[in-house]
N, C-alpha and C positions, 0 to 999 in steps of 0.2 A: 504493500500500500504506500509505503514511503517513496519507493521508486516511482509509483504512479503519480503521486503528488509533485515530485520533482519534475517529472516529464510535463505535467500540466503547467507548472510554473515556467518551464522552458518554452512551452507553446505560447504562453502569454507574452513572453519576451519576444518571440518571433513575430507575434501579431503587432507588438509595439514597433518592431523593426520594419514591418510592412507599412505601418502608419508613418514612421519617420521617412521612409523612402518616398511615400506619397507626398509628404510635406516638402521634400526637396523639389518635386515636380511642381507643386503649388507655388513654391518660392520662385521658381524659374518663370512660371506663367505671369505672376504679378510683377516680377522684375522686368519682364519683357514689355509690360505695358507702361513702364516709367517714362520712356522717351515720348511715346504717343500722348500720354496724359499731360506731360509737361508742355508739349507743343500746343495742345488745345488750350491749356491753362494760360500760357503766356500770350498767345494770339488774342484771345478774347479779353484778357485783362488789359492789354495795351489799348485795344479799341475802346474799352470802357473808360479808360483814363483820358483818352484823347478827346472825347466828346463832353460838351458842357450840358447836354440835355440829360436830365434825370431819367426820362423815359427810355432814351436810347441806351444809357448806361445800364439800366435794369435789363433791357432786352439782350444786351451783349452778355451780361452775367448769366442770364437764363440760358442763352445758347451755350455758354461755357459749361454749365451744369449738365445740359442735355448731351453734349458731346462726350463729356466724361462718363456719364451714365451709359452711353452707347458702347464706349470702349470697355468699361468694366463689366457690362452685361455679357459681352462676348467672352471675356476672360473667365467670369464666374460660371458661365454655361459650360465651358471646357473643364473647369475645375469640378463642377457637379457631375459631369459625365464620367470623368476619371475616377472620382470617389465611388460613384455608383457601380461602375464596372469592376473595380477592385473589390468592393464589399460583397458583391454577388459572387465573385470567384471564390472569396474566402468561405462564404456559406456553402457553396457547392462542394468544396474540398474538406470541410470540417468533419463530417461523419467518418470518412475513410481514415483521416489522420487520427481521430480519437480511437477508432477501432485498432489501428496499428499500435498505438500506445498501450491499449488494454492487453493486446496479445503479447506484447513484449514484456510488460511489467507484471501483469496479473494472470497471464495464461488464460484469458477469457476472450471468446469471440463475440463481439457485439453484432446484433442484426443491424445492418446499415440501411437506413431509410433512403428511398430513391426520391431525391429532390429535383423535380423538373424545373426548368428555368423560369417558366411562367409563374409558378408558385413562389419561387424565391424573389422574383421581381415584385410581385404583388405584396409580399411581406415587407420588402425594402420600402416601397412607396407608402405603406400604411403604418410603419413603425414611427414612434414618437419619442422624443427626448424633451423632458420638461414641458410637455404639452404641445410641442411644435413638430410638424412633419418635416422631413428632410428638405423639401423644396421651400418650405416656409423659412427654415433656418438659413438656407442658401440666399434667399432674397433679403433676409434681414442683414446678413453679413455684407452683402453687396451694397445695400443702402447705407449701412454704417461706413463702409469704405469710401463711398462717394462723398458723404458728409465730412468725413475726417480729412480727406485729401483737399477738398475745397477750403475748409477752415484753416488747415495748416499752411497751405500755399498762399492764400490771400493774406494771412497774417504775416508771412515772411516777406511778401512783396510790399506790404504797407510799412513794415518796420525797417526793412533794409533796402528794398528795391533792387536786389541783385538776384540773378538767375541761380547762382551757386547756392544761396540760402534757400531758395525755393526748391531746388532739387533735393537738398537735405531734408526739408520739411516733408516733401512728398514721400521720400524714402522712409522717413519715420512713420508716416501714416500707413505706408504699405507693409512695414514690418509688423505693425499691430494687426493689420488685416491678414497677414500671413499666419500669425499665431492663431487667430480665430478660425481660419480655414483649416489649419492643421488639427485644431480641436474637433471640428466637425468631422473630419476624416477619421480620427480616432474613435469618435462616438459611433459612426456608422459601421466601421470594421468590427468593433466589439459587439455592437447590436446584432449584426448578421451572424457572427460566430456563435454567440450565446443562443440565438434563436435556433440555429442548426443543431447545436448541442442538445437543446430541449427536445427537438424533433427526434433525435437519436434516443433520448431517455424514454420518450413515449413508445418507441419501437422495441424497447428492452425492459418493459415493466415486470417481466419475470425475474430479472436480475436486480433491478432497483426501481423504486417508485418515489424516492425522496431525493432532495438535493440540499446541500449546505451552501449558504452564501458566505463567501470568504472575502473580506476587505483587505486592502493593503495596509500593513502596519507601519505608519510613519507619522510625522507631524501634519501631513496634508490630508489625512483621512477625514472625510466629511462626517458631520454629526449624524446624517441619515444612515450612512454605511456603518458607523460605529454602533448604532443601535441594532442593526441587523446582522452584524458580524458573527459568524459561526452559528447562526440560528438555522435549524433544519425545517424544511417545508415539504409538504406533499407537492409533487411537481405541478399539480393542477393549480395550486395557490402560490407558487413560488414567484417572488419578484425577480424579473430577469434584467440583469445589468445591460447597459448603463442606466443607473437610476437617476442620474443628473449629469450635467455638463462635465466632461473630463472625468467621469467615474472610472475607477480602476478595479472595481470589485469583480469577482468571477464566481462561477458556480462549480461546486465539486459534488460528485456523485456519492450517495449514501447507499451502500450495497445491502441487499437482503441477506447475503451469505454471512453467517456469524464469523466464520474463520477469517474472512477478509476484514471484517470490522475490528477484530482483535489486534490487527497489525496497525499500530499507530505510528504516524510519521511526525514531521516537524514542519514549521513554517518560518519564514524569514521576516524579521522586523528590522527596520532601518532607522538608526539614530543619526540624524545629520548634525554635524558639529562645525565649529569654527565659523560662525556666521559673520558676514561683513555688511556694513551699512552701504546701501545704494542710494545715491541722490538722484531724484527724478526732476525732469524739466519744470514741473509745476511747483517745485519747492518742497514736495513731500519726500519722505524717506521710507525705505523698507529694508528688510534683512534678506540677504541672499545666502543660501547654504550650498556648498559645493562638495565637501568631504562627507563620506558616509561611513558609519560604523555598524556593520551588519550584526545581527544577533539572532541566534536560532532559538525558537521557543516551541513548546509542544503544539502539535496540530490542534488540540482541543482548546487551547487558550484563546480567548477573544480579546478584542481591543481593550475593554475596560479592565480585564484581569492583567493584561500586559502592562498597561499604564500604572495600575495599582502596585505591581511588582517593582516598577521603576521608582515609585515614590518611597517605598520602604527599603530600597536596595542599599547595601553597604558601600556601593561604588558611588562616589561623589559625582562622577560624570553622568551616571544614570539619573540621579536625583536632579541634577542641573538641567538635563534635557527635559525631564517631566515638568519642572517648574517653568521653563521657558515655553514649552508646548501648551501647557494649560493656563499659564498666567499665575502670578504670585498668589493672588487671593484664592483662586480655585484650588491651587496646589495645597495651600494651608488648610482649607476646609476639608479636603480629603485626607491629608497627612495627619491631622489631629483627630480624625474619626468623627467629625461633626456631620459629614455627608459622605455617601458612597459615590464612586465614579458614575454609576448609573444615573444618579440624580442630576448630573450636570447637563443632561440632554433630555429633550422632550419633543415628541412629534417631529423628529428629524431635524431639530434645531438645537443650538446651544443656549441654555438658560442664561439670562442676564444675572449679574451679581445681586441686583435687587431681588429678583425672583428666588435666587438661592437662599438669601437671608430670610425671606419670608417662609421658606420651607422649614427653617430651624425654629420658628416661633412655636 
């Protein structure tokens, strides 16, 4: 079972690799639009500045926006088609890959469901993340990219009047757009992989009929996934990741066979260390973590148990990580026994300090 879990984790990493490769293609597509967008921007901006008529100025800027929308619409259509094709291919291959893993690690043959292309495409088009369909997300990202580019470039021209600064500003806007598009790609790849895995589970109900939701153990684990981590569900009622934007949780099979269940494995927790302060253009700051200290914990340990173990650890580095991840006040409330880790979260969200203090009354 431990080998099976390790192979599942490797598969998750391979999916991330597919997502990263897709991200490179997305970056190239957006980068390729830079010169075209800049040309449209500068052309209409110059015409708007040369006229004294407010009406004409407005018309030029409206034309500028329309031209940029046209360029990015073509780019995002290509991005959408690439994400769709890759995600569908992942879904089509998933059952055979999972069967290969099971044969190699558990000596079990899974029944492999036959997923026809039409069914997979229909599922892709009907799946949602945070209440939005794929095409809705794509249009939202496209609209945000247009607004961001226009705002950044017009600000640069007003403040500096130079083409160089305008290029930099558009590049900054495109970098944000690239990150958003990569997030959408990751969401769709994991959506289709997990859907195909659930289809395989349904085809093998004689071997297993339940699944365990397994979150990623690190400081970025979402409150929703924390509350669901390591919970077992009947496959009919199981929440299928991604449960939110950039969700990294996965599903793990719960076997009917007692002998398989007795073999317990481990999971990896990641403690990021040596944070450095990052200064942002708007004057705000955040902390960026680059170095990781991996930790092996029992397969059955969930996020709250893991974090609780760090809070009482004899290792100062563990306690320091827990304090920073939770915040000083929440850390103290749990460390002193006034509240349990489970109390920090409610309905998929983290409780405010005010709400936590109310719980102790």
